[in-house]
N, CA, C and O atoms as a GROMACS GRO file, in nm:
protein
  284
    1MET      N    1   0.023  -5.220  -0.169
    1MET     CA    2   0.132  -5.125  -0.182
    1MET      C    3   0.262  -5.202  -0.203
    1MET      O    4   0.285  -5.307  -0.143
    2MET      N    5   0.346  -5.148  -0.288
    2MET     CA    6   0.472  -5.211  -0.321
    2MET      C    7   0.570  -5.198  -0.204
    2MET      O    8   0.584  -5.091  -0.145
    3GLU      N    9   0.635  -5.308  -0.172
    3GLU     CA   10   0.738  -5.309  -0.068
    3GLU      C   11   0.873  -5.293  -0.137
    3GLU      O   12   0.902  -5.361  -0.236
    4LEU      N   13   0.954  -5.204  -0.086
    4LEU     CA   14   1.084  -5.176  -0.148
    4LEU      C   15   1.192  -5.190  -0.043
    4LEU      O   16   1.186  -5.126   0.062
    5LYS      N   17   1.291  -5.274  -0.072
    5LYS     CA   18   1.405  -5.292   0.018
    5LYS      C   19   1.531  -5.257  -0.060
    5LYS      O   20   1.559  -5.315  -0.164
    6ILE      N   21   1.606  -5.161  -0.007
    6ILE     CA   22   1.727  -5.114  -0.074
    6ILE      C   23   1.846  -5.143   0.017
    6ILE      O   24   1.844  -5.112   0.136
    7THR      N   25   1.949  -5.201  -0.041
    7THR     CA   26   2.073  -5.219   0.035
    7THR      C   27   2.167  -5.104   0.003
    7THR      O   28   2.157  -5.042  -0.103
    8THR      N   29   2.255  -5.076   0.093
    8THR     CA   30   2.352  -4.968   0.071
    8THR      C   31   2.438  -4.997  -0.052
    8THR      O   32   2.469  -4.906  -0.128
    9PHE      N   33   2.475  -5.122  -0.070
    9PHE     CA   34   2.558  -5.161  -0.185
    9PHE      C   35   2.485  -5.133  -0.316
    9PHE      O   36   2.542  -5.074  -0.408
   10ASP      N   37   2.359  -5.176  -0.326
   10ASP     CA   38   2.281  -5.152  -0.449
   10ASP      C   39   2.252  -5.004  -0.470
   10ASP      O   40   2.244  -4.958  -0.584
   11TRP      N   41   2.237  -4.929  -0.362
   11TRP     CA   42   2.203  -4.788  -0.375
   11TRP      C   43   2.314  -4.709  -0.444
   11TRP      O   44   2.286  -4.612  -0.514
   12ILE      N   45   2.437  -4.749  -0.426
   12ILE     CA   46   2.550  -4.679  -0.490
   12ILE      C   47   2.530  -4.673  -0.642
   12ILE      O   48   2.548  -4.568  -0.703
   13THR      N   49   2.494  -4.786  -0.701
   13THR     CA   50   2.472  -4.791  -0.846
   13THR      C   51   2.339  -4.728  -0.885
   13THR      O   52   2.333  -4.651  -0.981
   14ALA      N   53   2.234  -4.759  -0.811
   14ALA     CA   54   2.100  -4.705  -0.843
   14ALA      C   55   2.101  -4.553  -0.837
   14ALA      O   56   2.036  -4.488  -0.919
   15LYS      N   57   2.172  -4.497  -0.742
   15LYS     CA   58   2.179  -4.351  -0.726
   15LYS      C   59   2.238  -4.287  -0.852
   15LYS      O   60   2.189  -4.183  -0.897
   16GLU      N   61   2.340  -4.347  -0.909
   16GLU     CA   62   2.401  -4.292  -1.030
   16GLU      C   63   2.304  -4.297  -1.148
   16GLU      O   64   2.299  -4.204  -1.228
   17LYS      N   65   2.228  -4.405  -1.159
   17LYS     CA   66   2.127  -4.414  -1.265
   17LYS      C   67   2.022  -4.304  -1.250
   17LYS      O   68   1.984  -4.240  -1.348
   18ILE      N   69   1.977  -4.283  -1.129
   18ILE     CA   70   1.874  -4.182  -1.103
   18ILE      C   71   1.929  -4.042  -1.128
   18ILE      O   72   1.859  -3.956  -1.182
   19LYS      N   73   2.054  -4.017  -1.091
   19LYS     CA   74   2.116  -3.886  -1.116
   19LYS      C   75   2.128  -3.857  -1.265
   19LYS      O   76   2.115  -3.742  -1.306
   20ARG      N   77   2.153  -3.959  -1.346
   20ARG     CA   78   2.161  -3.939  -1.490
   20ARG      C   79   2.024  -3.902  -1.548
   20ARG      O   80   2.015  -3.818  -1.638
   21LYS      N   81   1.920  -3.966  -1.498
   21LYS     CA   82   1.786  -3.938  -1.550
   21LYS      C   83   1.732  -3.804  -1.500
   21LYS      O   84   1.669  -3.729  -1.575
   22TYR      N   85   1.758  -3.773  -1.374
   22TYR     CA   86   1.709  -3.649  -1.312
   22TYR      C   87   1.831  -3.567  -1.270
   22TYR      O   88   1.869  -3.566  -1.153
   23ASN      N   89   1.891  -3.499  -1.367
   23ASN     CA   90   2.018  -3.431  -1.341
   23ASN      C   91   2.004  -3.309  -1.249
   23ASN      O   92   2.105  -3.250  -1.210
   24HIS      N   93   1.883  -3.272  -1.215
   24HIS     CA   94   1.865  -3.162  -1.120
   24HIS      C   95   1.876  -3.208  -0.975
   24HIS      O   96   1.881  -3.125  -0.884
   25LEU      N   97   1.880  -3.339  -0.952
   25LEU     CA   98   1.895  -3.391  -0.816
   25LEU      C   99   2.042  -3.386  -0.774
   25LEU      O  100   2.131  -3.419  -0.851
   26SER      N  101   2.063  -3.344  -0.653
   26SER     CA  102   2.200  -3.335  -0.600
   26SER      C  103   2.232  -3.461  -0.519
   26SER      O  104   2.144  -3.543  -0.493
   27ASP      N  105   2.357  -3.474  -0.480
   27ASP     CA  106   2.396  -3.585  -0.392
   27ASP      C  107   2.319  -3.578  -0.261
   27ASP      O  108   2.283  -3.681  -0.204
   28ALA      N  109   2.295  -3.458  -0.213
   28ALA     CA  110   2.220  -3.440  -0.088
   28ALA      C  111   2.076  -3.490  -0.102
   28ALA      O  112   2.017  -3.541  -0.007
   29ASP      N  113   2.019  -3.476  -0.222
   29ASP     CA  114   1.883  -3.524  -0.246
   29ASP      C  115   1.876  -3.676  -0.246
   29ASP      O  116   1.770  -3.734  -0.222
   30LEU      N  117   1.987  -3.740  -0.272
   30LEU     CA  118   1.989  -3.885  -0.287
   30LEU      C  119   2.062  -3.955  -0.173
   30LEU      O  120   2.111  -4.067  -0.190
   31VAL      N  121   2.070  -3.891  -0.059
   31VAL     CA  122   2.128  -3.954   0.058
   31VAL      C  123   2.034  -4.064   0.106
   31VAL      O  124   1.913  -4.044   0.118
   32PHE      N  125   2.091  -4.182   0.132
   32PHE     CA  126   2.010  -4.296   0.176
   32PHE      C  127   2.080  -4.368   0.289
   32PHE      O  128   2.200  -4.395   0.283
   33GLU      N  129   2.004  -4.398   0.392
   33GLU     CA  130   2.052  -4.482   0.502
   33GLU      C  131   1.969  -4.609   0.501
   33GLU      O  132   1.848  -4.605   0.481
   34GLU      N  133   2.035  -4.721   0.524
   34GLU     CA  134   1.965  -4.849   0.522
   34GLU      C  135   1.846  -4.848   0.618
   34GLU      O  136   1.854  -4.792   0.728
   35ASN      N  137   1.737  -4.909   0.575
   35ASN     CA  138   1.609  -4.915   0.648
   35ASN      C  139   1.538  -4.781   0.655
   35ASN      O  140   1.448  -4.764   0.737
   36GLN      N  141   1.576  -4.687   0.572
   36GLN     CA  142   1.512  -4.555   0.568
   36GLN      C  143   1.450  -4.530   0.430
   36GLN      O  144   1.451  -4.418   0.380
   37GLU      N  145   1.397  -4.637   0.370
   37GLU     CA  146   1.338  -4.626   0.237
   37GLU      C  147   1.224  -4.524   0.232
   37GLU      O  148   1.212  -4.448   0.137
   38GLU      N  149   1.143  -4.523   0.335
   38GLU     CA  150   1.027  -4.433   0.338
   38GLU      C  151   1.071  -4.287   0.335
   38GLU      O  152   1.008  -4.204   0.268
   39LYS      N  153   1.175  -4.255   0.406
   39LYS     CA  154   1.229  -4.118   0.406
   39LYS      C  155   1.276  -4.078   0.266
   39LYS      O  156   1.249  -3.966   0.221
   40LEU      N  157   1.345  -4.169   0.198
   40LEU     CA  158   1.392  -4.143   0.062
   40LEU      C  159   1.275  -4.125  -0.034
   40LEU      O  160   1.274  -4.032  -0.115
   41ILE      N  161   1.176  -4.211  -0.025
   41ILE     CA  162   1.058  -4.203  -0.112
   41ILE      C  163   0.988  -4.070  -0.094
   41ILE      O  164   0.957  -4.003  -0.193
   42ASN      N  165   0.964  -4.031   0.028
   42ASN     CA  166   0.895  -3.904   0.055
   42ASN      C  167   0.975  -3.785   0.003
   42ASN      O  168   0.917  -3.692  -0.053
   43HIS      N  169   1.104  -3.788   0.021
   43HIS     CA  170   1.188  -3.678  -0.027
   43HIS      C  171   1.185  -3.669  -0.180
   43HIS      O  172   1.175  -3.560  -0.237
   44LEU      N  173   1.194  -3.784  -0.246
   44LEU     CA  174   1.192  -3.784  -0.393
   44LEU      C  175   1.055  -3.744  -0.448
   44LEU      O  176   1.048  -3.682  -0.554
   45MET      N  177   0.949  -3.776  -0.378
   45MET     CA  178   0.816  -3.732  -0.420
   45MET      C  179   0.811  -3.580  -0.428
   45MET      O  180   0.755  -3.524  -0.522
   46ILE      N  181   0.870  -3.515  -0.331
   46ILE     CA  182   0.872  -3.368  -0.328
   46ILE      C  183   0.964  -3.313  -0.438
   46ILE      O  184   0.924  -3.224  -0.513
   47LYS      N  185   1.085  -3.367  -0.447
   47LYS     CA  186   1.183  -3.314  -0.543
   47LYS      C  187   1.143  -3.338  -0.689
   47LYS      O  188   1.172  -3.256  -0.776
   48LEU      N  189   1.076  -3.451  -0.716
   48LEU     CA  190   1.038  -3.484  -0.853
   48LEU      C  191   0.898  -3.438  -0.889
   48LEU      O  192   0.856  -3.447  -1.004
   49HIS      N  193   0.824  -3.389  -0.788
   49HIS     CA  194   0.685  -3.347  -0.809
   49HIS      C  195   0.602  -3.460  -0.869
   49HIS      O  196   0.524  -3.440  -0.962
   50ARG      N  197   0.620  -3.580  -0.813
   50ARG     CA  198   0.551  -3.700  -0.861
   50ARG      C  199   0.485  -3.771  -0.744
   50ARG      O  200   0.517  -3.746  -0.628
   51ASP      N  201   0.392  -3.860  -0.777
   51ASP     CA  202   0.323  -3.935  -0.672
   51ASP      C  203   0.407  -4.054  -0.627
   51ASP      O  204   0.509  -4.088  -0.687
   52ARG      N  205   0.361  -4.116  -0.521
   52ARG     CA  206   0.432  -4.227  -0.459
   52ARG      C  207   0.454  -4.343  -0.556
   52ARG      O  208   0.563  -4.400  -0.561
   53GLU      N  209   0.353  -4.377  -0.634
   53GLU     CA  210   0.363  -4.490  -0.726
   53GLU      C  211   0.473  -4.467  -0.830
   53GLU      O  212   0.547  -4.559  -0.864
   54TYR      N  213   0.483  -4.344  -0.880
   54TYR     CA  214   0.586  -4.313  -0.978
   54TYR      C  215   0.726  -4.327  -0.916
   54TYR      O  216   0.816  -4.386  -0.977
   55VAL      N  217   0.744  -4.274  -0.797
   55VAL     CA  218   0.874  -4.282  -0.730
   55VAL      C  219   0.910  -4.428  -0.701
   55VAL      O  220   1.024  -4.469  -0.722
   56LEU      N  221   0.814  -4.506  -0.653
   56LEU     CA  222   0.841  -4.647  -0.626
   56LEU      C  223   0.878  -4.721  -0.755
   56LEU      O  224   0.970  -4.802  -0.756
   57PHE      N  225   0.806  -4.692  -0.863
   57PHE     CA  226   0.836  -4.755  -0.991
   57PHE      C  227   0.977  -4.720  -1.036
   57PHE      O  228   1.052  -4.807  -1.080
   58THR      N  229   1.013  -4.593  -1.026
   58THR     CA  230   1.146  -4.547  -1.068
   58THR      C  231   1.255  -4.613  -0.984
   58THR      O  232   1.356  -4.658  -1.038
   59LEU      N  233   1.235  -4.619  -0.854
   59LEU     CA  234   1.335  -4.683  -0.767
   59LEU      C  235   1.345  -4.832  -0.797
   59LEU      O  236   1.455  -4.886  -0.808
   60ALA      N  237   1.231  -4.897  -0.811
   60ALA     CA  238   1.232  -5.041  -0.839
   60ALA      C  239   1.300  -5.070  -0.972
   60ALA      O  240   1.375  -5.167  -0.984
   61LYS      N  241   1.274  -4.986  -1.070
   61LYS     CA  242   1.336  -5.005  -1.202
   61LYS      C  243   1.488  -4.986  -1.195
   61LYS      O  244   1.562  -5.060  -1.259
   62SER      N  245   1.532  -4.889  -1.119
   62SER     CA  246   1.677  -4.866  -1.107
   62SER      C  247   1.746  -4.980  -1.033
   62SER      O  248   1.866  -5.003  -1.052
   63LEU      N  249   1.672  -5.051  -0.949
   63LEU     CA  250   1.729  -5.162  -0.872
   63LEU      C  251   1.709  -5.298  -0.938
   63LEU      O  252   1.774  -5.395  -0.900
   64SER      N  253   1.619  -5.306  -1.036
   64SER     CA  254   1.581  -5.436  -1.091
   64SER      C  255   1.696  -5.509  -1.160
   64SER      O  256   1.712  -5.629  -1.142
   65ASN      N  257   1.774  -5.439  -1.238
   65ASN     CA  258   1.889  -5.499  -1.305
   65ASN      C  259   2.010  -5.412  -1.271
   65ASN      O  260   2.055  -5.332  -1.352
   66ILE      N  261   2.058  -5.429  -1.152
   66ILE     CA  262   2.157  -5.338  -1.095
   66ILE      C  263   2.286  -5.333  -1.178
   66ILE      O  264   2.354  -5.231  -1.177
   67GLU      N  265   2.320  -5.442  -1.249
   67GLU     CA  266   2.443  -5.441  -1.329
   67GLU      C  267   2.427  -5.360  -1.457
   67GLU      O  268   2.526  -5.312  -1.513
   68SER      N  269   2.304  -5.345  -1.503
   68SER     CA  270   2.280  -5.271  -1.625
   68SER      C  271   2.303  -5.123  -1.602
   68SER      O  272   2.285  -5.073  -1.491
   69ASN      N  273   2.342  -5.054  -1.706
   69ASN     CA  274   2.367  -4.910  -1.698
   69ASN      C  275   2.242  -4.829  -1.726
   69ASN      O  276   2.244  -4.706  -1.717
   70ARG      N  277   2.133  -4.896  -1.761
   70ARG     CA  278   2.010  -4.828  -1.800
   70ARG      C  279   1.911  -4.819  -1.684
   70ARG      O  280   1.909  -4.903  -1.595
   71LEU      N  281   1.830  -4.714  -1.689
   71LEU     CA  282   1.724  -4.697  -1.589
   71LEU      C  283   1.594  -4.740  -1.648
   71LEU      O  284   1.491  -4.734  -1.581
   0.00000   0.00000   0.00000
């Protein structure tokens, strides 16, 4: 299983990338607290109607090149 570690600093940028791709997600849907990755993953699985692997891939991709504007 993929391990995902998100920092609060990186999440600020990653959240904006995810909001652009999934414009139906609200700020409340993308609330993140450090060390609460599992809570975020589970919530996004429900909101996106996708499995865990897809959500992990999407999050990892948004964090992989944090300076880039692309998801």
